[in-house]
VOPAGU-2260 file (C-alpha; in pm, 1 decimal, decimal comma):
REM VOPAGU-2260
SITE   aa  ch    i         X         Y         Z
SITE  MET   A    0   -5298,4    1988,5    7298,6
SITE  SER   A    1   -5560,8    1755,5    7278,4
SITE  ASP   A    2   -5502,8    1319,0    7245,6
SITE  PRO   A    3   -5437,7    1281,0    6918,4
SITE  PHE   A    4   -5162,6    1440,0    6964,8
SITE  LYS   A    5   -5009,4    1483,5    7300,7
SITE  GLN   A    6   -4773,9    1224,7    7206,9
SITE  LEU   A    7   -4701,9    1285,2    6893,5
SITE  HIS   A    8   -4623,0    1615,8    7013,3
SITE  ASP   A    9   -4425,0    1512,6    7397,9
SITE  THR   A   10   -4159,7    1309,1    7116,7
SITE  MET   A   11   -4108,0    1587,1    6943,1
SITE  ASP   A   12   -4043,6    1790,7    7196,5
SITE  GLN   A   13   -3827,1    1484,3    7348,1
SITE  PHE   A   14   -3680,4    1485,2    6979,0
SITE  ALA   A   15   -3590,3    1887,8    6975,0
SITE  SER   A   16   -3466,9    1845,2    7316,4
SITE  GLU   A   17   -3207,3    1617,5    7240,8
SITE  ARG   A   18   -3067,8    1782,6    6964,8
SITE  ASP   A   19   -3040,7    2121,9    7124,7
SITE  TRP   A   20   -3259,7    2215,5    6843,4
SITE  ASP   A   21   -3487,3    2374,8    7035,0
SITE  GLN   A   22   -3339,3    2706,6    7015,1
SITE  PHE   A   23   -3415,4    2721,6    6587,2
SITE  HIS   A   24   -3820,2    2616,1    6663,7
SITE  SER   A   25   -3929,6    2923,2    6697,8
SITE  PRO   A   26   -4325,3    2950,6    6562,1
SITE  LYS   A   27   -4122,5    3210,3    6271,0
SITE  ASN   A   28   -3934,4    2920,4    6172,5
SITE  LEU   A   29   -4156,7    2646,6    6264,5
SITE  ALA   A   30   -4382,9    2841,1    5955,1
SITE  MET   A   31   -4131,1    2852,8    5738,4
SITE  ALA   A   32   -4030,4    2528,1    5769,8
SITE  LEU   A   33   -4359,6    2375,4    5721,9
SITE  THR   A   34   -4438,4    2571,7    5409,9
SITE  VAL   A   35   -4086,5    2430,2    5268,1
SITE  GLU   A   36   -4196,6    2073,2    5361,9
SITE  ALA   A   37   -4602,7    2179,6    5210,6
SITE  ALA   A   38   -4396,3    2306,5    4915,3
SITE  GLU   A   39   -4178,2    1899,9    4865,1
SITE  LEU   A   40   -4598,4    1762,2    4907,1
SITE  GLN   A   41   -4679,7    1953,5    4537,9
SITE  GLU   A   42   -4328,8    1846,9    4401,8
SITE  CYS   A   43   -4468,7    1513,9    4407,0
SITE  PHE   A   44   -4727,8    1571,9    4183,9
SITE  GLN   A   45   -4543,4    1834,8    4026,8
SITE  TRP   A   46   -4648,3    1733,7    3568,9
SITE  LEU   A   47   -4941,6    1469,2    3643,5
SITE  THR   A   48   -5179,8    1438,4    3545,6
SITE  GLU   A   49   -5562,5    1472,3    3764,7
SITE  ALA   A   50   -5602,8    1115,2    3670,4
SITE  GLN   A   51   -5214,4    1030,0    3761,9
SITE  SER   A   52   -5252,5    1167,1    4072,1
SITE  LYS   A   53   -5518,9    1009,9    4186,5
SITE  GLU   A   54   -5311,0     686,7    4066,3
SITE  LEU   A   55   -4988,4     710,2    4272,8
SITE  ASP   A   56   -4764,1     409,7    4208,6
SITE  GLU   A   57   -4626,6     242,9    4553,7
SITE  LYS   A   58   -4301,7     485,5    4512,2
SITE  GLN   A   59   -4516,7     789,2    4504,6
SITE  LEU   A   60   -4733,6     714,2    4720,6
SITE  ALA   A   61   -4429,6     686,6    4995,0
SITE  ALA   A   62   -4281,6     997,8    4893,4
SITE  VAL   A   63   -4633,9    1126,1    4957,9
SITE  ARG   A   64   -4672,8     990,0    5263,1
SITE  ASP   A   65   -4406,8    1109,7    5349,7
SITE  GLU   A   66   -4495,0    1464,1    5268,8
SITE  ILE   A   67   -4752,0    1430,4    5479,5
SITE  ALA   A   68   -4581,9    1340,5    5748,7
SITE  ASP   A   69   -4372,0    1611,0    5796,4
SITE  VAL   A   70   -4589,6    1901,5    5686,9
SITE  GLN   A   71   -4795,0    1716,1    5971,2
SITE  LEU   A   72   -4486,7    1679,7    6313,6
SITE  TYR   A   73   -4420,6    2099,3    6146,4
SITE  LEU   A   74   -4806,1    2171,8    6259,3
SITE  ILE   A   75   -4748,8    1975,3    6557,1
SITE  ARG   A   76   -4435,6    2134,6    6631,4
SITE  LEU   A   77   -4604,3    2506,6    6540,3
SITE  ALA   A   78   -4907,8    2424,2    6711,1
SITE  GLY   A   79   -4760,2    2310,5    7043,4
SITE  LYS   A   80   -4547,2    2600,9    7029,1
SITE  LEU   A   81   -4805,7    2880,8    7032,1
SITE  ASN   A   82   -5037,2    2671,7    7314,9
SITE  VAL   A   83   -5256,6    2593,7    7025,6
SITE  ASP   A   84   -5509,3    2259,9    7056,6
SITE  ILE   A   85   -5503,0    2146,3    6673,0
SITE  GLU   A   86   -5802,7    1913,0    6709,4
SITE  ALA   A   87   -6034,1    2215,3    6891,9
SITE  ALA   A   88   -5900,0    2444,9    6591,7
SITE  CYS   A   89   -6065,9    2242,6    6318,0
SITE  TRP   A   90   -6369,4    2136,8    6452,6
SITE  ALA   A   91   -6401,5    2500,6    6526,7
SITE  LYS   A   92   -6242,1    2585,1    6142,5
SITE  MET   A   93   -6551,5    2265,6    6040,5
SITE  GLU   A   94   -6832,3    2458,6    6161,4
SITE  GLU   A   95   -6655,2    2841,4    6032,5
SITE  ASN   A   96   -6669,6    2695,0    5654,1
SITE  ALA   A   97   -7067,5    2516,7    5710,7
SITE  GLU   A   98   -7169,0    2873,2    5792,3
SITE  LYS   A   99   -6976,5    3032,7    5499,0
SITE  TYR   A  100   -7109,2    2771,2    5236,7
SITE  PRO   A  101   -7388,4    2626,5    5299,4
SITE  ALA   A  102   -7483,3    2362,9    5130,1
SITE  GLU   A  103   -7753,1    2400,7    4945,7
SITE  ARG   A  104   -7594,1    2736,5    4831,2
SITE  VAL   A  105   -7271,2    2620,0    4778,4
SITE  LYS   A  106   -7347,4    2269,2    4596,9
SITE  GLY   A  107   -7126,8    2229,4    4282,7
SITE  SER   A  108   -6930,0    2536,2    4273,4
SITE  ALA   A  109   -6544,2    2581,7    4367,4
SITE  ARG   A  110   -6582,0    2947,9    4437,4
SITE  LYS   A  111   -6474,3    3166,1    4709,4
SITE  TYR   A  112   -6728,5    3206,6    4989,4
SITE  THR   A  113   -6637,4    3600,1    4994,8
SITE  HIS   A  114   -6877,1    3537,3    4639,3
SITE  TYR   A  115   -7211,8    3397,6    4773,3
SITE  GLU   A  116   -7171,3    3697,8    5061,8
SITE  ASN   A  117   -7315,8    3944,5    4797,6
SITE  GLY   A  118   -7625,2    3712,4    4795,0
SITE  ASP   A  119   -7501,7    3555,0    4446,7
SITE  VAL   A  120   -7552,4    3230,5    4321,3
């Protein structure tokens, strides 16, 4: 695990160990918990307009901040269980996305990369 996440990873390991929660933190369970937290993040935006979602008040922003932290912490815990270097995985994925979505072909479009694989613009 790379430096940006190592201290959080180690702290989470200790936190779970002190509570005897490691027994519950299988990759399957962590992935399931992650989806729950992601849904809670979505809930912060439920029923807001596009404009409202960009102008959260302090209470709304605090709730979003908490849910983002929950999502990130579960990702760090899951990555640790599977020995995945999050930073390296993210850089690799960015390179893959750059190949799938060349700026000169996809600029201004939200279509999935499979649309562009066929040579369509």
